[in-house]
N, CA, C and O atoms as a Tinker XYZ file with bonds, in Angstrom:
   552  protein
     1  N    138.460000   99.278000  119.921000    73     2
     2  CA   137.143000   99.367000  119.335000    64     1     3
     3  C    136.356000   98.156000  119.847000    63     2     4     5
     4  O    136.859000   97.032000  119.866000    81     3
     5  N    135.090000   98.419000  120.270000    73     3     6
     6  CA   134.220000   97.334000  120.710000    64     5     7
     7  C    133.692000   96.611000  119.460000    63     6     8     9
     8  O    133.455000   97.245000  118.432000    81     7
     9  N    133.506000   95.261000  119.552000    73     7    10
    10  CA   133.066000   94.507000  118.400000    64     9    11
    11  C    131.743000   95.017000  117.828000    63    10    12    13
    12  O    131.561000   95.029000  116.611000    81    11
    13  N    130.823000   95.435000  118.692000    73    11    14
    14  CA   129.496000   95.845000  118.239000    64    13    15
    15  C    129.554000   97.143000  117.433000    63    14    16    17
    16  O    128.608000   97.438000  116.703000    81    15
    17  N    130.620000   97.923000  117.537000    73    15    18
    18  CA   130.752000   99.130000  116.758000    64    17    19
    19  C    131.020000   98.877000  115.263000    63    18    20    21
    20  O    130.784000   99.731000  114.408000    81    19
    21  N    131.516000   97.677000  114.996000    73    19    22
    22  CA   131.824000   97.338000  113.635000    64    21    23
    23  C    130.762000   96.429000  112.990000    63    22    24    25
    24  O    130.998000   95.807000  111.955000    81    23
    25  N    129.590000   96.374000  113.633000    73    23    26
    26  CA   128.515000   95.491000  113.148000    64    25    27
    27  C    127.564000   96.272000  112.269000    63    26    28    29
    28  O    127.151000   97.384000  112.596000    81    27
    29  N    127.229000   95.666000  111.149000    73    27    30
    30  CA   126.216000   96.235000  110.270000    64    29    31
    31  C    124.861000   95.711000  110.697000    63    30    32    33
    32  O    124.638000   94.500000  110.681000    81    31
    33  N    123.976000   96.570000  111.069000    73    31    34
    34  CA   122.619000   96.147000  111.407000    64    33    35
    35  C    121.760000   96.204000  110.163000    63    34    36    37
    36  O    121.999000   97.029000  109.282000    81    35
    37  N    120.747000   95.324000  110.076000    73    35    38
    38  CA   119.962000   95.267000  108.862000    64    37    39
    39  C    119.382000   96.657000  108.451000    63    38    40    41
    40  O    119.385000   97.002000  107.270000    81    39
    41  N    118.906000   97.413000  109.400000    73    39    42
    42  CA   118.342000   98.727000  109.066000    64    41    43
    43  C    119.413000   99.663000  108.508000    63    42    44    45
    44  O    119.171000  100.392000  107.546000    81    43
    45  N    120.574000   99.636000  109.108000    73    43    46
    46  CA   121.651000  100.497000  108.612000    64    45    47
    47  C    122.111000  100.073000  107.213000    63    46    48    49
    48  O    122.420000  100.912000  106.367000    81    47
    49  N    122.149000   98.766000  106.988000    73    47    50
    50  CA   122.574000   98.269000  105.693000    64    49    51
    51  C    121.532000   98.675000  104.629000    63    50    52    53
    52  O    121.883000   99.118000  103.535000    81    51
    53  N    120.272000   98.515000  104.973000    73    51    54
    54  CA   119.213000   98.886000  104.019000    64    53    55
    55  C    119.244000  100.406000  103.750000    63    54    56    57
    56  O    119.036000  100.831000  102.614000    81    55
    57  N    119.497000  101.203000  104.763000    73    55    58
    58  CA   119.584000  102.652000  104.557000    64    57    59
    59  C    120.736000  102.962000  103.638000    63    58    60    61
    60  O    120.602000  103.803000  102.750000    81    59
    61  N    121.881000  102.298000  103.826000    73    59    62
    62  CA   123.035000  102.528000  102.980000    64    61    63
    63  C    122.740000  102.162000  101.551000    63    62    64    65
    64  O    123.113000  102.888000  100.629000    81    63
    65  N    122.075000  101.045000  101.357000    73    63    66
    66  CA   121.757000  100.566000   99.973000    64    65    67
    67  C    120.796000  101.532000   99.298000    63    66    68    69
    68  O    120.952000  101.834000   98.115000    81    67
    69  N    119.791000  102.027000  100.045000    73    67    70
    70  CA   118.839000  102.992000   99.485000    64    69    71
    71  C    119.539000  104.295000   99.136000    63    70    72    73
    72  O    119.286000  104.874000   98.079000    81    71
    73  N    120.408000  104.753000  100.009000    73    71    74
    74  CA   121.172000  105.985000   99.728000    64    73    75
    75  C    122.009000  105.782000   98.466000    63    74    76    77
    76  O    122.116000  106.690000   97.641000    81    75
    77  N    122.581000  104.645000   98.315000    73    75    78
    78  CA   123.430000  104.376000   97.148000    64    77    79
    79  C    122.563000  104.310000   95.878000    63    78    80    81
    80  O    122.993000  104.760000   94.816000    81    79
    81  N    121.363000  103.759000   95.980000    73    79    82
    82  CA   120.429000  103.733000   94.838000    64    81    83
    83  C    120.011000  105.148000   94.469000    63    82    84    85
    84  O    119.911000  105.476000   93.287000    81    83
    85  N    119.769000  105.976000   95.454000    73    83    86
    86  CA   119.361000  107.351000   95.214000    64    85    87
    87  C    120.504000  108.159000   94.582000    63    86    88    89
    88  O    120.271000  109.009000   93.722000    81    87
    89  N    121.752000  107.881000   95.024000    73    87    90
    90  CA   122.891000  108.539000   94.430000    64    89    91
    91  C    123.026000  108.127000   92.917000    63    90    92    93
    92  O    123.333000  108.951000   92.056000    81    91
    93  N    122.788000  106.864000   92.659000    73    91    94
    94  CA   122.836000  106.364000   91.306000    64    93    95
    95  C    121.791000  107.109000   90.431000    63    94    96    97
    96  O    122.064000  107.465000   89.285000    81    95
    97  N    120.613000  107.326000   90.996000    73    95    98
    98  CA   119.562000  108.031000   90.236000    64    97    99
    99  C    119.976000  109.476000   90.008000    63    98   100   101
   100  O    119.810000  110.001000   88.907000    81    99
   101  N    120.519000  110.132000   91.049000    73    99   102
   102  CA   120.925000  111.539000   90.886000    64   101   103
   103  C    122.032000  111.671000   89.843000    63   102   104   105
   104  O    122.017000  112.607000   89.043000    81   103
   105  N    122.983000  110.751000   89.842000    73   103   106
   106  CA   124.080000  110.855000   88.910000    64   105   107
   107  C    123.733000  110.265000   87.516000    63   106   108   109
   108  O    124.529000  110.325000   86.579000    81   107
   109  N    122.543000  109.709000   87.428000    73   107   110
   110  CA   122.049000  109.152000   86.110000    64   109   111
   111  C    123.065000  108.131000   85.583000    63   110   112   113
   112  O    123.488000  108.184000   84.428000    81   111
   113  N    123.441000  107.203000   86.468000    73   111   114
   114  CA   124.407000  106.180000   86.078000    64   113   115
   115  C    123.835000  104.847000   86.550000    63   114   116   117
   116  O    122.691000  104.795000   87.003000    81   115
   117  N    124.606000  103.778000   86.451000    73   115   118
   118  CA   124.172000  102.482000   86.942000    64   117   119
   119  C    125.221000  101.917000   87.896000    63   118   120   121
   120  O    126.418000  101.886000   87.611000    81   119
   121  N    124.717000  101.481000   89.024000    73   119   122
   122  CA   125.532000  100.777000   90.035000    64   121   123
   123  C    125.027000   99.330000   90.071000    63   122   124   125
   124  O    123.874000   99.046000   89.744000    81   123
   125  N    125.900000   98.451000   90.465000    73   123   126
   126  CA   125.502000   97.037000   90.608000    64   125   127
   127  C    124.912000   96.859000   92.013000    63   126   128   129
   128  O    125.451000   97.333000   93.013000    81   127
   129  N    123.758000   96.141000   92.033000    73   127   130
   130  CA   123.196000   95.675000   93.295000    64   129   131
   131  C    122.839000   94.237000   93.091000    63   130   132   133
   132  O    122.411000   93.863000   91.999000    81   131
   133  N    123.001000   93.399000   94.114000    73   131   134
   134  CA   122.585000   92.011000   93.961000    64   133   135
   135  C    121.038000   91.939000   94.151000    63   134   136   137
   136  O    120.392000   92.936000   94.476000    81   135
   137  N    120.494000   90.766000   93.943000    73   135   138
   138  CA   119.043000   90.599000   93.999000    64   137   139
   139  C    118.528000   90.969000   95.379000    63   138   140   141
   140  O    117.502000   91.642000   95.476000    81   139
   141  N    119.186000   90.566000   96.435000    73   139   142
   142  CA   118.688000   90.876000   97.769000    64   141   143
   143  C    118.705000   92.386000   98.038000    63   142   144   145
   144  O    117.820000   92.920000   98.707000    81   143
   145  N    119.700000   93.042000   97.520000    73   143   146
   146  CA   119.752000   94.491000   97.668000    64   145   147
   147  C    118.587000   95.149000   96.943000    63   146   148   149
   148  O    117.959000   96.060000   97.482000    81   147
   149  N    118.293000   94.700000   95.734000    73   147   150
   150  CA   117.140000   95.225000   95.018000    64   149   151
   151  C    115.834000   94.952000   95.760000    63   150   152   153
   152  O    114.930000   95.788000   95.763000    81   151
   153  N    115.738000   93.802000   96.375000    73   151   154
   154  CA   114.539000   93.477000   97.159000    64   153   155
   155  C    114.384000   94.533000   98.283000    63   154   156   157
   156  O    113.297000   95.066000   98.504000    81   155
   157  N    115.472000   94.810000   98.963000    73   155   158
   158  CA   115.454000   95.802000  100.062000    64   157   159
   159  C    115.060000   97.180000   99.526000    63   158   160   161
   160  O    114.229000   97.866000  100.122000    81   159
   161  N    115.654000   97.580000   98.409000    73   159   162
   162  CA   115.341000   98.869000   97.803000    64   161   163
   163  C    113.899000   98.971000   97.458000    63   162   164   165
   164  O    113.230000   99.932000   97.837000    81   163
   165  N    113.380000   97.958000   96.715000    73   163   166
   166  CA   112.006000   97.992000   96.274000    64   165   167
   167  C    111.065000   97.992000   97.482000    63   166   168   169
   168  O    110.094000   98.748000   97.515000    81   167
   169  N    111.354000   97.143000   98.473000    73   167   170
   170  CA   110.504000   97.106000   99.654000    64   169   171
   171  C    110.499000   98.424000  100.395000    63   170   172   173
   172  O    109.460000   98.844000  100.904000    81   171
   173  N    111.649000   99.086000  100.464000    73   171   174
   174  CA   111.707000  100.409000  101.086000    64   173   175
   175  C    110.758000  101.369000  100.422000    63   174   176   177
   176  O    110.006000  102.067000  101.101000    81   175
   177  N    110.777000  101.421000   99.071000    73   175   178
   178  CA   109.939000  102.390000   98.369000    64   177   179
   179  C    108.456000  101.955000   98.422000    63   178   180   181
   180  O    107.582000  102.821000   98.459000    81   179
   181  N    108.151000  100.660000   98.428000    73   179   182
   182  CA   106.749000  100.233000   98.622000    64   181   183
   183  C    106.269000  100.696000  100.016000    63   182   184   185
   184  O    105.213000  101.311000  100.162000    81   183
   185  N    107.071000  100.380000  101.002000    73   183   186
   186  CA   106.672000  100.749000  102.411000    64   185   187
   187  C    106.598000  102.246000  102.552000    63   186   188   189
   188  O    105.836000  102.723000  103.393000    81   187
   189  N    107.353000  103.035000  101.772000    73   187   190
   190  CA   107.245000  104.503000  101.886000    64   189   191
   191  C    106.182000  105.050000  100.952000    63   190   192   193
   192  O    106.037000  106.268000  100.841000    81   191
   193  N    105.448000  104.205000  100.292000    73   191   194
   194  CA   104.398000  104.603000   99.348000    64   193   195
   195  C    104.945000  105.464000   98.218000    63   194   196   197
   196  O    104.313000  106.432000   97.795000    81   195
   197  N    106.135000  105.095000   97.734000    73   195   198
   198  CA   106.729000  105.782000   96.590000    64   197   199
   199  C    106.789000  104.763000   95.463000    63   198   200   201
   200  O    107.844000  104.243000   95.100000    81   199
   201  N    105.589000  104.504000   94.923000    73   199   202
   202  CA   105.407000  103.407000   93.972000    64   201   203
   203  C    106.114000  103.691000   92.662000    63   202   204   205
   204  O    106.572000  102.741000   92.028000    81   203
   205  N    106.234000  104.912000   92.217000    73   203   206
   206  CA   106.931000  105.204000   90.983000    64   205   207
   207  C    108.407000  104.874000   91.116000    63   206   208   209
   208  O    109.017000  104.318000   90.203000    81   207
   209  N    108.964000  105.217000   92.247000    73   207   210
   210  CA   110.375000  104.926000   92.477000    64   209   211
   211  C    110.575000  103.404000   92.653000    63   210   212   213
   212  O    111.568000  102.849000   92.183000    81   211
   213  N    109.654000  102.759000   93.311000    73   211   214
   214  CA   109.675000  101.296000   93.458000    64   213   215
   215  C    109.687000  100.636000   92.091000    63   214   216   217
   216  O    110.436000   99.690000   91.849000    81   215
   217  N    108.845000  101.149000   91.198000    73   215   218
   218  CA   108.807000  100.558000   89.841000    64   217   219
   219  C    110.123000  100.849000   89.083000    63   218   220   221
   220  O    110.606000  100.010000   88.322000    81   219
   221  N    110.687000  102.041000   89.301000    73   219   222
   222  CA   111.997000  102.333000   88.681000    64   221   223
   223  C    113.053000  101.348000   89.209000    63   222   224   225
   224  O    113.890000  100.867000   88.446000    81   223
   225  N    113.010000  101.058000   90.489000    73   223   226
   226  CA   113.944000  100.105000   91.103000    64   225   227
   227  C    113.718000   98.709000   90.544000    63   226   228   229
   228  O    114.686000   97.980000   90.329000    81   227
   229  N    112.496000   98.321000   90.305000    73   227   230
   230  CA   112.162000   97.032000   89.669000    64   229   231
   231  C    112.766000   96.961000   88.309000    63   230   232   233
   232  O    113.377000   95.952000   87.955000    81   231
   233  N    112.611000   98.026000   87.512000    73   231   234
   234  CA   113.132000   98.016000   86.143000    64   233   235
   235  C    114.648000   97.894000   86.136000    63   234   236   237
   236  O    115.207000   97.149000   85.331000    81   235
   237  N    115.325000   98.627000   87.036000    73   235   238
   238  CA   116.770000   98.518000   87.152000    64   237   239
   239  C    117.163000   97.117000   87.576000    63   238   240   241
   240  O    118.127000   96.558000   87.054000    81   239
   241  N    116.447000   96.560000   88.493000    73   239   242
   242  CA   116.734000   95.236000   89.001000    64   241   243
   243  C    116.558000   94.191000   87.908000    63   242   244   245
   244  O    117.346000   93.247000   87.838000    81   243
   245  N    115.560000   94.329000   87.062000    73   243   246
   246  CA   115.327000   93.372000   86.010000    64   245   247
   247  C    116.334000   93.497000   84.890000    63   246   248   249
   248  O    116.564000   92.534000   84.159000    81   247
   249  N    116.951000   94.686000   84.734000    73   247   250
   250  CA   118.007000   94.832000   83.763000    64   249   251
   251  C    119.214000   94.033000   84.229000    63   250   252   253
   252  O    119.856000   93.367000   83.417000    81   251
   253  N    119.543000   94.085000   85.532000    73   251   254
   254  CA   120.704000   93.410000   86.043000    64   253   255
   255  C    120.464000   91.918000   86.296000    63   254   256   257
   256  O    121.362000   91.084000   86.193000    81   255
   257  N    119.171000   91.623000   86.640000    73   255   258
   258  CA   118.817000   90.238000   87.030000    64   257   259
   259  C    117.494000   89.876000   86.366000    63   258   260   261
   260  O    116.471000   89.757000   87.041000    81   259
   261  N    117.510000   89.701000   85.044000    73   259   262
   262  CA   116.247000   89.489000   84.289000    64   261   263
   263  C    115.458000   88.254000   84.673000    63   262   264   265
   264  O    114.249000   88.209000   84.448000    81   263
   265  N    116.087000   87.276000   85.231000    73   263   266
   266  CA   115.379000   86.029000   85.575000    64   265   267
   267  C    115.055000   85.971000   87.073000    63   266   268   269
   268  O    114.629000   84.921000   87.555000    81   267
   269  N    115.234000   87.020000   87.793000    73   267   270
   270  CA   115.028000   86.968000   89.267000    64   269   271
   271  C    113.523000   86.848000   89.614000    63   270   272   273
   272  O    112.712000   87.737000   89.356000    81   271
   273  N    113.234000   85.747000   90.183000    73   271   274
   274  CA   111.845000   85.481000   90.642000    64   273   275
   275  C    111.429000   86.564000   91.644000    63   274   276   277
   276  O    110.332000   87.110000   91.524000    81   275
   277  N    112.250000   86.880000   92.598000    73   275   278
   278  CA   111.919000   87.830000   93.636000    64   277   279
   279  C    111.618000   89.219000   93.075000    63   278   280   281
   280  O    110.665000   89.866000   93.510000    81   279
   281  N    112.404000   89.677000   92.131000    73   279   282
   282  CA   112.180000   90.990000   91.567000    64   281   283
   283  C    110.909000   90.973000   90.691000    63   282   284   285
   284  O    110.152000   91.943000   90.680000    81   283
   285  N    110.686000   89.899000   89.981000    73   283   286
   286  CA   109.420000   89.813000   89.186000    64   285   287
   287  C    108.211000   89.809000   90.071000    63   286   288   289
   288  O    107.192000   90.406000   89.723000    81   287
   289  N    108.290000   89.151000   91.211000    73   287   290
   290  CA   107.173000   89.098000   92.146000    64   289   291
   291  C    106.879000   90.505000   92.659000    63   290   292   293
   292  O    105.721000   90.911000   92.751000    81   291
   293  N    107.941000   91.248000   92.993000    73   291   294
   294  CA   107.808000   92.616000   93.464000    64   293   295
   295  C    107.244000   93.521000   92.365000    63   294   296   297
   296  O    106.481000   94.446000   92.644000    81   295
   297  N    107.627000   93.244000   91.108000    73   295   298
   298  CA   107.072000   94.023000   90.018000    64   297   299
   299  C    105.591000   93.818000   89.957000    63   298   300   301
   300  O    104.845000   94.782000   89.785000    81   299
   301  N    105.134000   92.589000   90.094000    73   299   302
   302  CA   103.707000   92.288000   90.083000    64   301   303
   303  C    102.979000   92.997000   91.224000    63   302   304   305
   304  O    101.862000   93.486000   91.056000    81   303
   305  N    103.625000   93.043000   92.375000    73   303   306
   306  CA   102.961000   93.696000   93.539000    64   305   307
   307  C    102.926000   95.218000   93.325000    63   306   308   309
   308  O    101.929000   95.864000   93.647000    81   307
   309  N    103.999000   95.785000   92.789000    73   307   310
   310  CA   103.974000   97.252000   92.541000    64   309   311
   311  C    102.904000   97.607000   91.509000    63   310   312   313
   312  O    102.155000   98.568000   91.677000    81   311
   313  N    102.847000   96.809000   90.432000    73   311   314
   314  CA   101.860000   97.067000   89.403000    64   313   315
   315  C    100.447000   96.978000   89.991000    63   314   316   317
   316  O     99.583000   97.801000   89.689000    81   315
   317  N    100.236000   95.979000   90.823000    73   315   318
   318  CA    98.913000   95.844000   91.463000    64   317   319
   319  C     98.575000   97.060000   92.311000    63   318   320   321
   320  O     97.460000   97.580000   92.266000    81   319
   321  N     99.558000   97.502000   93.081000    73   319   322
   322  CA    99.382000   98.703000   93.937000    64   321   323
   323  C     99.087000   99.945000   93.140000    63   322   324   325
   324  O     98.430000  100.873000   93.611000    81   323
   325  N     99.598000   99.946000   91.892000    73   323   326
   326  CA    99.390000  101.131000   91.016000    64   325   327
   327  C     98.130000  100.989000   90.186000    63   326   328   329
   328  O     97.847000  101.851000   89.354000    81   327
   329  N     97.349000   99.902000   90.392000    73   327   330
   330  CA    96.089000   99.721000   89.703000    64   329   331
   331  C     96.219000   99.026000   88.361000    63   330   332   333
   332  O     95.257000   98.964000   87.595000    81   331
   333  N     97.411000   98.501000   88.069000    73   331   334
   334  CA    97.588000   97.798000   86.791000    64   333   335
   335  C     97.467000   96.279000   87.041000    63   334   336   337
   336  O     98.425000   95.513000   86.936000    81   335
   337  N     96.205000   95.899000   87.382000    73   335   338
   338  CA    95.952000   94.533000   87.817000    64   337   339
   339  C     96.160000   93.488000   86.705000    63   338   340   341
   340  O     96.700000   92.408000   86.945000    81   339
   341  N     95.722000   93.833000   85.490000    73   339   342
   342  CA    95.882000   92.831000   84.400000    64   341   343
   343  C     97.348000   92.551000   84.107000    63   342   344   345
   344  O     97.713000   91.397000   83.881000    81   343
   345  N     98.195000   93.568000   84.106000    73   343   346
   346  CA    99.646000   93.363000   83.914000    64   345   347
   347  C    100.204000   92.531000   85.049000    63   346   348   349
   348  O    101.008000   91.625000   84.834000    81   347
   349  N     99.765000   92.849000   86.274000    73   347   350
   350  CA   100.200000   92.105000   87.397000    64   349   351
   351  C     99.789000   90.615000   87.321000    63   350   352   353
   352  O    100.572000   89.716000   87.629000    81   351
   353  N     98.564000   90.402000   86.911000    73   351   354
   354  CA    98.076000   89.022000   86.765000    64   353   355
   355  C     98.912000   88.246000   85.750000    63   354   356   357
   356  O     99.239000   87.084000   85.993000    81   355
   357  N     99.257000   88.842000   84.648000    73   355   358
   358  CA   100.078000   88.177000   83.644000    64   357   359
   359  C    101.388000   87.693000   84.227000    63   358   360   361
   360  O    101.812000   86.559000   84.004000    81   359
   361  N    102.008000   88.561000   84.965000    73   359   362
   362  CA   103.295000   88.202000   85.603000    64   361   363
   363  C    103.132000   87.090000   86.638000    63   362   364   365
   364  O    103.915000   86.143000   86.704000    81   363
   365  N    102.075000   87.248000   87.446000    73   363   366
   366  CA   101.869000   86.264000   88.516000    64   365   367
   367  C    101.487000   84.892000   87.964000    63   366   368   369
   368  O    101.882000   83.874000   88.533000    81   367
   369  N    100.742000   84.843000   86.886000    73   367   370
   370  CA   100.406000   83.554000   86.256000    64   369   371
   371  C    101.692000   82.848000   85.771000    63   370   372   373
   372  O    101.849000   81.639000   85.948000    81   371
   373  N    102.610000   83.625000   85.157000    73   371   374
   374  CA   103.841000   83.075000   84.713000    64   373   375
   375  C    104.671000   82.553000   85.903000    63   374   376   377
   376  O    105.221000   81.453000   85.858000    81   375
   377  N    104.744000   83.368000   86.958000    73   375   378
   378  CA   105.485000   82.968000   88.168000    64   377   379
   379  C    104.897000   81.727000   88.799000    63   378   380   381
   380  O    105.635000   80.897000   89.330000    81   379
   381  N    103.579000   81.583000   88.753000    73   379   382
   382  CA   102.933000   80.427000   89.358000    64   381   383
   383  C    103.282000   79.150000   88.657000    63   382   384   385
   384  O    103.247000   78.078000   89.262000    81   383
   385  N    103.624000   79.239000   87.374000    73   383   386
   386  CA   104.052000   78.078000   86.644000    64   385   387
   387  C    105.513000   77.723000   86.963000    63   386   388   389
   388  O    105.895000   76.553000   86.951000    81   387
   389  N    106.315000   78.749000   87.245000    73   387   390
   390  CA   107.723000   78.544000   87.556000    64   389   391
   391  C    107.917000   78.008000   88.978000    63   390   392   393
   392  O    108.768000   77.152000   89.220000    81   391
   393  N    107.132000   78.514000   89.893000    73   391   394
   394  CA   107.272000   78.120000   91.315000    64   393   395
   395  C    105.908000   77.820000   91.897000    63   394   396   397
   396  O    105.328000   78.613000   92.639000    81   395
   397  N    105.420000   76.656000   91.538000    73   395   398
   398  CA   104.038000   76.260000   91.941000    64   397   399
   399  C    103.935000   75.955000   93.441000    63   398   400   401
   400  O    102.837000   75.684000   93.927000    81   399
   401  N    105.002000   75.990000   94.155000    73   399   402
   402  CA   104.910000   75.721000   95.580000    64   401   403
   403  C    105.249000   76.965000   96.431000    63   402   404   405
   404  O    105.472000   76.860000   97.637000    81   403
   405  N    105.282000   78.133000   95.785000    73   403   406
   406  CA   105.572000   79.392000   96.515000    64   405   407
   407  C    104.221000   80.045000   96.907000    63   406   408   409
   408  O    103.493000   80.555000   96.056000    81   407
   409  N    103.923000   80.013000   98.181000    73   407   410
   410  CA   102.647000   80.528000   98.652000    64   409   411
   411  C    102.506000   82.043000   98.412000    63   410   412   413
   412  O    101.384000   82.524000   98.245000    81   411
   413  N    103.606000   82.804000   98.389000    73   411   414
   414  CA   103.508000   84.242000   98.151000    64   413   415
   415  C    102.923000   84.551000   96.804000    63   414   416   417
   416  O    102.189000   85.529000   96.658000    81   415
   417  N    103.231000   83.736000   95.806000    73   415   418
   418  CA   102.701000   83.960000   94.460000    64   417   419
   419  C    101.159000   83.817000   94.477000    63   418   420   421
   420  O    100.430000   84.597000   93.864000    81   419
   421  N    100.705000   82.777000   95.212000    73   419   422
   422  CA    99.269000   82.540000   95.188000    64   421   423
   423  C     98.495000   83.490000   96.109000    63   422   424   425
   424  O     97.304000   83.719000   95.898000    81   423
   425  N     99.147000   84.032000   97.106000    73   423   426
   426  CA    98.527000   85.112000   97.867000    64   425   427
   427  C     98.362000   86.341000   96.981000    63   426   428   429
   428  O     97.312000   86.982000   96.942000    81   427
   429  N     99.459000   86.641000   96.266000    73   427   430
   430  CA    99.400000   87.799000   95.341000    64   429   431
   431  C     98.375000   87.562000   94.243000    63   430   432   433
   432  O     97.643000   88.482000   93.878000    81   431
   433  N     98.307000   86.346000   93.708000    73   431   434
   434  CA    97.289000   86.029000   92.694000    64   433   435
   435  C     95.878000   86.201000   93.259000    63   434   436   437
   436  O     94.997000   86.747000   92.595000    81   435
   437  N     95.677000   85.739000   94.464000    73   435   438
   438  CA    94.359000   85.881000   95.131000    64   437   439
   439  C     94.011000   87.345000   95.287000    63   438   440   441
   440  O     92.867000   87.739000   95.059000    81   439
   441  N     94.983000   88.158000   95.673000    73   439   442
   442  CA    94.741000   89.609000   95.816000    64   441   443
   443  C     94.407000   90.247000   94.496000    63   442   444   445
   444  O     93.485000   91.058000   94.407000    81   443
   445  N     95.158000   89.884000   93.455000    73   443   446
   446  CA    94.920000   90.456000   92.156000    64   445   447
   447  C     93.548000   90.060000   91.600000    63   446   448   449
   448  O     92.834000   90.890000   91.036000    81   447
   449  N     93.193000   88.794000   91.765000    73   447   450
   450  CA    91.858000   88.356000   91.308000    64   449   451
   451  C     90.764000   89.052000   92.100000    63   450   452   453
   452  O     89.712000   89.383000   91.552000    81   451
   453  N     91.003000   89.271000   93.364000    73   451   454
   454  CA    90.029000   89.979000   94.174000    64   453   455
   455  C     89.842000   91.394000   93.732000    63   454   456   457
   456  O     88.717000   91.890000   93.663000    81   455
   457  N     90.953000   92.064000   93.425000    73   455   458
   458  CA    90.916000   93.436000   92.936000    64   457   459
   459  C     90.203000   93.535000   91.574000    63   458   460   461
   460  O     89.575000   94.544000   91.255000    81   459
   461  N     90.318000   92.471000   90.798000    73   459   462
   462  CA    89.669000   92.478000   89.457000    64   461   463
   463  C     88.239000   92.015000   89.542000    63   462   464   465
   464  O     87.548000   91.986000   88.524000    81   463
   465  N     87.766000   91.652000   90.718000    73   463   466
   466  CA    86.363000   91.247000   90.901000    64   465   467
   467  C     86.123000   89.765000   90.672000    63   466   468   469
   468  O     84.974000   89.326000   90.718000    81   467
   469  N     87.130000   89.004000   90.435000    73   467   470
   470  CA    86.988000   87.568000   90.226000    64   469   471
   471  C     87.181000   86.847000   91.592000    63   470   472   473
   472  O     88.241000   86.295000   91.887000    81   471
   473  N     86.120000   86.885000   92.389000    73   471   474
   474  CA    86.263000   86.459000   93.770000    64   473   475
   475  C     86.397000   84.928000   93.909000    63   474   476   477
   476  O     87.057000   84.450000   94.832000    81   475
   477  N     85.781000   84.166000   93.005000    73   475   478
   478  CA    85.902000   82.698000   93.119000    64   477   479
   479  C     87.387000   82.283000   92.826000    63   478   480   481
   480  O     87.938000   81.400000   93.484000    81   479
   481  N     87.974000   82.922000   91.865000    73   479   482
   482  CA    89.395000   82.624000   91.536000    64   481   483
   483  C     90.309000   83.115000   92.676000    63   482   484   485
   484  O     91.318000   82.488000   92.997000    81   483
   485  N     89.929000   84.239000   93.265000    73   483   486
   486  CA    90.685000   84.737000   94.417000    64   485   487
   487  C     90.677000   83.758000   95.564000    63   486   488   489
   488  O     91.714000   83.456000   96.154000    81   487
   489  N     89.485000   83.264000   95.875000    73   487   490
   490  CA    89.384000   82.302000   96.986000    64   489   491
   491  C     90.165000   81.018000   96.673000    63   490   492   493
   492  O     90.830000   80.459000   97.545000    81   491
   493  N     90.078000   80.571000   95.452000    73   491   494
   494  CA    90.853000   79.333000   95.045000    64   493   495
   495  C     92.353000   79.558000   95.312000    63   494   496   497
   496  O     93.029000   78.691000   95.866000    81   495
   497  N     92.859000   80.731000   94.912000    73   495   498
   498  CA    94.297000   81.017000   95.082000    64   497   499
   499  C     94.651000   81.171000   96.526000    63   498   500   501
   500  O     95.707000   80.696000   96.945000    81   499
   501  N     93.794000   81.831000   97.334000    73   499   502
   502  CA    94.056000   81.968000   98.751000    64   501   503
   503  C     94.063000   80.585000   99.451000    63   502   504   505
   504  O     94.909000   80.302000  100.300000    81   503
   505  N     93.100000   79.751000   99.066000    73   503   506
   506  CA    93.048000   78.398000   99.637000    64   505   507
   507  C     94.288000   77.589000   99.288000    63   506   508   509
   508  O     94.839000   76.866000  100.117000    81   507
   509  N     94.714000   77.734000   98.019000    73   507   510
   510  CA    95.917000   76.999000   97.622000    64   509   511
   511  C     97.157000   77.502000   98.376000    63   510   512   513
   512  O     97.998000   76.714000   98.808000    81   511
   513  N     97.248000   78.832000   98.522000    73   511   514
   514  CA    98.395000   79.395000   99.283000    64   513   515
   515  C     98.376000   78.858000  100.691000    63   514   516   517
   516  O     99.427000   78.524000  101.236000    81   515
   517  N     97.195000   78.765000  101.301000    73   515   518
   518  CA    97.104000   78.252000  102.653000    64   517   519
   519  C     97.491000   76.789000  102.734000    63   518   520   521
   520  O     98.083000   76.356000  103.723000    81   519
   521  N     97.165000   76.030000  101.709000    73   519   522
   522  CA    97.536000   74.643000  101.711000    64   521   523
   523  C     99.092000   74.470000  101.583000    63   522   524   525
   524  O     99.658000   73.489000  102.064000    81   523
   525  N     99.725000   75.417000  100.945000    73   523   526
   526  CA   101.189000   75.378000  100.820000    64   525   527
   527  C    101.910000   75.795000  102.108000    63   526   528   529
   528  O    103.015000   75.330000  102.388000    81   527
   529  N    101.283000   76.659000  102.871000    73   527   530
   530  CA   101.891000   77.182000  104.080000    64   529   531
   531  C    100.845000   77.387000  105.145000    63   530   532   533
   532  O    100.484000   78.525000  105.443000    81   531
   533  N    100.360000   76.337000  105.714000    73   531   534
   534  CA    99.254000   76.450000  106.716000    64   533   535
   535  C     99.631000   77.191000  107.954000    63   534   536   537
   536  O     98.751000   77.630000  108.694000    81   535
   537  N    100.919000   77.353000  108.216000    73   535   538
   538  CA   101.361000   78.096000  109.402000    64   537   539
   539  C    101.043000   79.573000  109.341000    63   538   540   541
   540  O    100.957000   80.234000  110.376000    81   539
   541  N    100.863000   80.106000  108.123000    73   539   542
   542  CA   100.594000   81.533000  107.934000    64   541   543
   543  C     99.095000   81.814000  107.607000    63   542   544   545
   544  O     98.772000   82.362000  106.553000    81   543
   545  N     98.234000   81.438000  108.504000    73   543   546
   546  CA    96.786000   81.594000  108.262000    64   545   547
   547  C     96.415000   83.062000  108.219000    63   546   548   549
   548  O     95.369000   83.386000  107.656000    81   547
   549  N     97.191000   83.963000  108.770000    73   547   550
   550  CA    96.856000   85.374000  108.721000    64   549   551
   551  C     96.855000   85.874000  107.306000    63   550   552
   552  O     96.592000   87.052000  107.067000    81   551
């Protein structure tokens, strides 16, 4: 056997994790996934524009990992994408207090404030995010 035949590629691993999550849903049971696996699952459903399933994955993730910053951030993003901006803002404000140096939180806050029409607060958060990570000006 060649060594590369036994290698797990990130895409294949993510596909396996998503299939396992879908099997769990079909069987109406609970499987364990670590935080990184839930991140991959949620991202897959966000990227596939399956926001209801992404939110279901968030809820499962928070049951297993209630203090996970990454899953809570994704919850805020999914809620924002579903038009629930005020709920998203509440989560993001809490996360900004927990990790005041995480630029992703402030980008998300800027986006949420923009969606809610509070453009001055949006700009403040975008500027702060940029100050935290000036390499990502895009």
